[in-house]
C-alpha positions as CSV (number, residue, x, y, z in Angstrom):
1,M,-10.2,3.1,-11.6
2,D,-9.2,6.5,-12.8
3,L,-10.3,8.7,-9.9
4,L,-10.6,8.4,-6.1
5,V,-11.6,11.3,-4.0
6,I,-11.3,11.2,-0.2
7,Y,-13.2,13.9,1.7
8,T,-11.7,14.6,5.1
9,T,-12.0,17.0,8.0
10,R,-8.2,16.5,8.6
11,L,-6.9,17.7,5.2
12,E,-3.4,18.6,6.2
13,A,-2.9,15.5,8.4
14,C,-4.1,13.3,5.5
15,R,-1.8,15.1,3.1
16,D,1.1,14.5,5.5
17,F,0.1,10.8,5.9
18,Y,-0.2,10.0,2.2
19,G,2.8,12.2,1.3
20,G,4.8,10.1,3.8
21,L,3.8,7.0,1.7
22,G,5.7,8.5,-1.2
23,L,2.8,10.2,-3.0
24,D,3.7,13.6,-4.4
25,L,0.5,15.5,-3.6
26,V,0.1,18.9,-5.2
27,R,-2.2,21.7,-4.0
28,E,-4.9,22.4,-6.6
29,R,-8.0,24.5,-7.0
30,H,-10.6,24.3,-9.7
31,G,-12.6,27.4,-10.4
32,N,-14.4,28.5,-7.2
33,G,-13.9,25.1,-5.5
34,P,-11.9,24.5,-2.4
35,D,-8.1,24.0,-2.2
36,H,-7.3,20.3,-2.2
37,Y,-4.5,18.0,-3.0
38,A,-4.0,15.6,-5.9
39,V,-1.5,13.1,-7.2
40,T,-1.5,11.1,-10.5
41,L,-0.6,7.5,-9.7
42,A,1.7,5.3,-11.8
43,D,-1.2,3.7,-13.7
44,G,-2.7,7.1,-14.6
45,G,-5.4,7.1,-11.9
46,V,-5.8,10.2,-9.7
47,L,-6.1,10.3,-5.9
48,E,-7.5,13.6,-4.5
49,L,-7.9,14.8,-0.9
50,Y,-10.7,17.3,-0.4
51,P,-11.9,19.1,2.7
52,A,-15.2,17.7,3.9
53,T,-17.2,20.9,3.8
54,R,-20.1,20.7,1.5
55,R,-19.8,17.0,1.2
56,P,-19.6,14.6,4.1
57,E,-16.4,12.9,5.2
58,T,-15.5,9.7,3.4
59,G,-16.3,6.9,5.7
60,Y,-14.7,3.5,6.0
61,L,-12.5,2.7,3.1
62,R,-9.8,0.1,2.5
63,L,-7.2,1.4,0.1
64,G,-4.3,-0.5,-1.5
65,L,-1.2,1.4,-2.7
66,T,2.2,0.3,-4.0
67,A,5.2,2.4,-3.1
68,P,7.5,3.4,-5.9
69,A,10.4,1.0,-6.3
70,G,13.5,2.5,-4.6
71,G,11.6,5.6,-3.4
72,P,10.2,6.6,-0.1
73,P,9.0,5.5,2.3
74,A,11.9,3.8,4.0
75,R,10.0,0.6,4.9
76,E,10.9,-3.0,4.6
77,P,9.7,-4.8,1.4
78,G,6.3,-6.5,1.8
79,R,2.8,-5.5,2.8
80,H,2.2,-3.0,5.6
81,T,-1.3,-2.3,7.0
82,L,-1.6,1.3,8.1
83,T,-4.3,3.6,9.3
84,D,-4.7,7.1,7.9
85,P,-5.6,10.1,10.2
86,D,-9.4,9.5,9.7
87,G,-9.2,5.7,10.5
88,R,-9.2,4.3,7.0
89,T,-7.2,1.2,6.3
90,V,-4.3,1.6,3.9
91,V,-2.4,-1.5,2.7
92,L,1.0,-0.4,1.4
93,T,3.0,-2.8,-0.7
94,V,6.7,-2.1,-0.8
95,P,8.4,-3.9,-3.6
96,E,11.8,-5.5,-3.4
97,R,14.6,-3.2,-4.5
98,A,16.2,-4.2,-7.8
99,P,19.8,-5.5,-7.4
């Protein structure tokens, strides 16, 4: 996968949620398109959060993310099942810290 776009009516709340998982989301705008947020993941894939205006809101989705080693968020190592502001399931894997 190289691109995942999530359309939401809660753009800022989703930005805060995914940013809180350690994703460094950057505000972008392409041409006359809407302001949105994007982050390039460690494997080179891109996750974008777009306002659901012309396109409908992204429905149910189960998304798996791995937190950067040693970075935010401050969660115990392991798998954590979370819910984003729109009700989508996000499984966050937090790796063990290197000794």
